[in-house]
C-alpha positions as CSV (number, residue, x, y, z in Angstrom):
1,M,-47.4,-73.8,-20.2
2,S,-50.9,-72.5,-19.3
3,R,-52.3,-69.3,-20.2
4,L,-54.2,-67.4,-17.3
5,T,-56.7,-64.8,-17.6
6,Y,-54.5,-61.7,-15.9
7,N,-56.2,-58.7,-17.2
8,R,-59.6,-57.9,-18.1
9,I,-59.1,-55.6,-20.8
10,K,-61.2,-57.4,-23.4
11,E,-64.0,-57.3,-20.9
12,F,-63.9,-53.5,-20.0
13,L,-63.9,-52.8,-24.1
14,A,-67.2,-55.1,-25.0
15,K,-68.1,-53.2,-21.3
16,K,-67.9,-49.4,-22.8
17,G,-68.9,-50.8,-26.6
18,K,-65.5,-50.3,-27.3
19,K,-63.5,-52.3,-29.7
20,N,-59.8,-53.3,-30.0
21,I,-59.0,-50.5,-33.0
22,D,-60.1,-47.9,-31.0
23,L,-57.5,-48.9,-28.2
24,A,-55.1,-49.2,-30.5
25,L,-55.6,-45.7,-31.8
26,Y,-55.9,-43.9,-28.6
27,M,-52.7,-45.9,-27.5
28,K,-50.8,-45.1,-30.9
29,V,-49.7,-49.4,-31.3
30,D,-50.6,-51.4,-33.7
31,P,-53.7,-53.5,-33.6
32,Q,-51.9,-56.8,-33.0
33,T,-51.2,-55.7,-29.8
34,V,-54.2,-54.9,-28.6
35,S,-55.0,-58.3,-29.3
36,G,-52.1,-59.9,-27.6
37,W,-53.3,-58.0,-24.4
38,C,-57.1,-58.8,-24.9
39,R,-56.4,-62.7,-25.3
40,N,-53.9,-62.5,-22.1
41,I,-50.8,-63.8,-24.6
42,N,-48.9,-60.9,-23.9
43,Q,-49.2,-58.0,-20.4
44,P,-49.1,-54.7,-20.7
45,E,-46.6,-52.5,-18.8
46,Y,-47.9,-50.7,-15.3
47,P,-47.6,-47.2,-17.3
48,T,-49.7,-48.5,-20.3
49,L,-52.4,-50.3,-18.0
50,F,-53.1,-46.8,-16.2
51,K,-53.3,-44.8,-20.0
52,I,-55.2,-47.8,-20.7
53,S,-57.5,-47.4,-17.4
54,D,-58.1,-43.7,-18.8
55,F,-59.0,-45.3,-22.1
56,L,-61.6,-46.9,-20.5
57,E,-62.7,-44.9,-17.6
58,V,-61.9,-47.4,-15.4
59,E,-59.4,-47.7,-12.1
60,A,-56.4,-49.6,-13.1
61,G,-57.0,-52.0,-10.8
62,D,-60.2,-52.8,-12.4
63,L,-58.8,-54.0,-15.3
64,L,-56.2,-56.5,-13.1
65,T,-58.2,-60.0,-12.6
66,L,-58.1,-61.1,-8.8
67,K,-55.7,-63.8,-7.8
68,K,-58.6,-65.8,-6.5
69,D,-60.6,-65.3,-10.3
70,L,-57.4,-66.6,-12.4
71,R,-58.6,-69.2,-14.8
72,D,-57.2,-70.5,-17.5
73,L,-58.3,-69.5,-20.9
74,E,-60.2,-71.9,-22.8
75,I,-59.6,-73.2,-26.3
76,K,-61.9,-74.3,-29.1
77,K,-60.7,-77.1,-30.6
78,D,-63.4,-79.7,-33.5
79,K,-65.9,-77.0,-32.1
80,K,-65.5,-78.3,-28.3
81,T,-64.3,-75.9,-26.1
82,T,-61.9,-77.3,-23.6
83,S,-59.9,-76.0,-21.0
84,I,-56.0,-75.9,-21.2
85,A,-56.2,-78.1,-17.3
86,S,-58.3,-80.3,-18.8
87,K,-55.9,-81.2,-21.7
88,K,-53.2,-81.2,-19.5
89,K,-55.2,-83.6,-17.5
90,Q,-56.3,-85.6,-20.6
91,L,-52.2,-85.9,-21.5
92,K,-51.8,-87.5,-17.8
93,R,-53.4,-90.1,-18.1
94,K,-52.2,-91.1,-21.0
């Protein structure tokens, strides 16, 4: 199963000079929860997304990736960056 970049929370945290722990404290959630959002492993529910947008001072819609911009997350293996999609293609060839 492919993991896609559904949200841009990590990007906006960096742009605003804030850290995962700052968001976790504001949201009163475990830092691992924020980490899951930032790595697109888990997605926040809509009410949570609006609260995150308040913290980051952006519109909630700005935190979502546009459908046309969805892309596979990259994974690092053996000091090389490889997309999940390219790994799937390699497996199909075998």
